[in-house]
C-alpha positions as CSV (number, residue, x, y, z in Angstrom):
1,M,-33.2,7.6,21.8
2,A,-30.8,10.4,22.4
3,D,-29.5,12.4,19.5
4,S,-26.0,11.2,19.0
5,S,-25.1,12.9,15.6
6,R,-21.6,12.2,14.4
7,T,-19.9,13.3,11.2
8,L,-17.7,10.7,9.4
9,L,-15.7,10.9,6.3
10,I,-15.6,7.6,4.4
11,Q,-14.2,6.4,1.1
12,L,-16.4,4.0,-0.9
13,K,-14.5,1.3,-2.7
14,N,-17.3,0.3,-5.2
15,E,-20.7,1.1,-6.6
16,Q,-22.4,-1.5,-4.3
17,A,-21.3,0.4,-1.3
18,L,-22.8,3.6,-2.7
19,T,-26.1,1.8,-3.3
20,L,-26.1,0.7,0.3
21,V,-25.3,4.2,1.6
22,K,-28.1,5.6,-0.5
23,Q,-30.5,3.0,0.9
24,L,-29.5,4.0,4.4
25,E,-30.2,7.7,3.6
26,S,-33.6,6.7,2.2
27,L,-34.4,5.0,5.5
28,E,-33.5,8.3,7.2
29,L,-30.7,6.6,9.1
30,I,-28.0,8.8,7.7
31,T,-27.7,12.0,5.7
32,I,-25.3,12.4,2.8
33,L,-23.8,15.9,3.3
34,E,-21.6,16.1,0.2
35,E,-20.6,13.7,-2.6
36,N,-17.3,13.5,-4.6
37,V,-15.2,15.2,-1.9
38,K,-11.6,15.6,-3.1
39,D,-8.6,14.7,-1.1
40,A,-7.2,17.8,0.9
41,K,-3.7,16.9,-0.1
42,P,-3.0,16.4,-3.9
43,K,-0.9,13.4,-4.9
44,L,2.7,14.1,-5.5
45,S,2.5,12.9,-9.0
46,T,-0.2,15.5,-9.6
47,K,1.5,18.3,-7.7
48,Y,4.8,17.9,-9.5
49,R,3.5,17.0,-13.0
50,G,5.5,19.0,-15.6
51,K,7.9,20.3,-13.1
52,M,11.1,18.5,-14.1
53,P,14.1,20.9,-14.3
54,I,15.1,21.6,-18.0
55,E,18.7,20.3,-17.3
56,V,17.4,16.9,-16.3
57,F,14.8,16.8,-19.2
58,S,17.5,17.8,-21.7
59,G,19.9,15.1,-20.3
60,I,17.2,12.4,-20.7
61,Q,16.4,13.5,-24.3
62,T,20.2,13.5,-25.2
63,D,20.6,10.0,-23.7
64,Q,17.6,8.7,-25.7
65,I,19.0,10.2,-29.0
66,L,22.4,8.8,-28.4
67,K,21.0,5.3,-27.7
68,Q,19.0,5.5,-31.0
69,I,22.1,6.6,-32.9
70,D,24.3,3.9,-31.4
71,G,21.7,1.2,-32.0
72,Y,20.9,0.4,-28.4
């Protein structure tokens, strides 16, 4: 059999899949190169967490205070 090595990046959706992958490795059919590889691009929610302009934040706080005072 010819050596047809390929490298694939896969995402496992549950623990059963991980068990199967580890079994394939124990049979020397595959090699796990690295576990817990992070996404190259961060999620936008992570990237911009805590980055709201102060003017927008102050406006939201003011609106919430006014609603509480007016009984909304």
